[in-house]
C-alpha positions as CSV (number, residue, x, y, z in Angstrom):
1,X,0.0,0.0,0.0
2,X,1.4,3.4,-1.0
3,X,2.0,6.1,1.6
4,X,-0.9,8.2,0.2
5,X,-3.2,5.2,0.3
6,X,-2.3,4.4,3.9
7,X,-2.6,8.0,5.0
8,X,-5.9,8.3,3.1
9,X,-7.3,5.2,4.8
10,X,-6.4,6.4,8.3
11,X,-7.8,9.9,7.7
12,X,-11.0,8.5,6.0
13,X,-11.7,6.3,9.0
14,X,-11.2,9.3,11.3
15,X,-13.5,11.5,9.2
16,X,-16.1,8.8,8.8
17,X,-16.2,8.3,12.6
18,X,-16.6,12.1,13.1
19,X,-19.5,12.2,10.6
20,X,-21.1,9.2,12.3
21,X,-20.8,10.9,15.7
22,X,-22.6,14.0,14.3
23,X,-25.1,12.3,12.0
24,X,-28.0,14.1,13.7
25,X,-26.5,17.6,13.1
26,X,-28.8,20.0,11.5
27,X,-25.9,22.0,10.0
28,X,-24.2,19.8,7.4
29,X,-21.1,21.9,7.5
30,X,-20.3,20.4,10.9
31,X,-19.1,17.4,9.0
32,X,-16.4,19.5,7.4
33,X,-15.3,21.0,10.6
34,X,-12.7,18.4,11.6
35,X,-8.9,18.2,11.1
36,X,-9.3,14.9,9.2
37,X,-11.3,16.6,6.5
38,X,-8.6,19.3,6.1
39,X,-5.9,16.6,6.1
40,X,-7.8,14.6,3.4
41,X,-7.9,17.7,1.2
42,X,-4.2,18.4,1.9
43,X,-3.4,15.0,0.3
44,X,-4.3,16.6,-3.0
45,X,-4.6,15.1,-6.4
46,X,-3.0,11.7,-5.5
47,X,-6.0,11.1,-3.1
48,X,-8.7,11.6,-5.8
49,X,-8.8,7.9,-6.9
50,X,-9.2,6.9,-3.3
51,X,-11.9,9.5,-2.7
52,X,-13.8,8.2,-5.8
53,X,-13.5,4.6,-4.5
54,X,-15.0,5.6,-1.1
55,X,-17.7,7.8,-2.9
56,X,-18.8,4.8,-4.9
57,X,-19.3,2.8,-1.7
58,X,-21.0,5.3,0.5
59,X,-22.8,8.6,0.8
60,X,-20.4,10.5,3.0
61,X,-19.7,14.1,1.8
62,X,-16.9,13.1,-0.5
63,X,-18.0,15.7,-3.0
64,X,-16.8,18.4,-0.6
65,X,-13.4,16.8,-0.5
66,X,-13.3,16.5,-4.3
67,X,-14.4,20.1,-4.7
68,X,-11.7,21.4,-2.5
69,X,-9.0,19.2,-4.1
70,X,-9.9,19.9,-7.7
71,X,-11.4,23.3,-7.5
72,X,-14.4,22.1,-9.5
73,X,-17.6,23.6,-8.3
74,X,-19.9,22.3,-11.0
75,X,-21.5,19.8,-8.6
76,X,-22.1,22.3,-5.8
77,X,-20.4,22.3,-2.4
78,X,-20.8,18.6,-1.8
79,X,-22.7,19.1,1.4
80,X,-26.1,20.6,0.6
81,X,-28.5,20.2,-2.2
82,X,-29.3,17.1,-4.2
83,X,-26.6,14.8,-2.8
84,X,-27.4,11.8,-5.0
85,X,-27.2,14.0,-8.1
86,X,-23.9,15.4,-6.8
87,X,-22.5,11.9,-6.3
88,X,-23.6,10.9,-9.8
89,X,-22.1,14.0,-11.3
90,X,-18.7,13.3,-9.6
91,X,-18.7,9.7,-10.6
92,X,-19.5,10.7,-14.2
93,X,-16.7,13.3,-14.1
94,X,-14.4,10.5,-12.9
95,X,-15.2,8.4,-15.9
96,X,-14.0,11.2,-18.1
97,X,-11.0,12.2,-16.1
98,X,-9.6,9.1,-14.5
99,X,-6.6,8.8,-16.8
100,X,-5.4,12.2,-15.7
101,X,-5.1,10.9,-12.1
102,X,-3.9,7.4,-12.7
103,X,-1.4,7.9,-15.5
104,X,1.9,6.3,-14.7
105,X,0.6,3.9,-12.0
106,X,1.5,0.3,-12.3
C-alpha cells in the first residue's frame, strides 16, 4: 500500500467516525469542521482515486473533498443540495478524467 493510500485510509476512517458521531446535526457543515477533513484535502490530487473509490461505496460528503482538491464547483459544495445528483455528477466526471489521475501507475 502506498504512503498516500495508507494516510488516506487512516484519515478517511477518522472523518467517517466524526461524521457518524454527528449524523444528527442540522448543520451539514459540521461534517467538514474536523482536522481529518482538512488533512484529506491536503493529500491533494493523489488522493482523488481513493476518494472516488469511497464515494462509490457510501454517501459521505466526499463531494466536498473533491471540490476542495480539484477546485471544480460544477456539482455544488458537496454538502447541501441534491446529494445523490452530486454523487452521480462526480462519478460521471471521474469516468471522463480518471486517466489524468492514474497515468503512470503500475
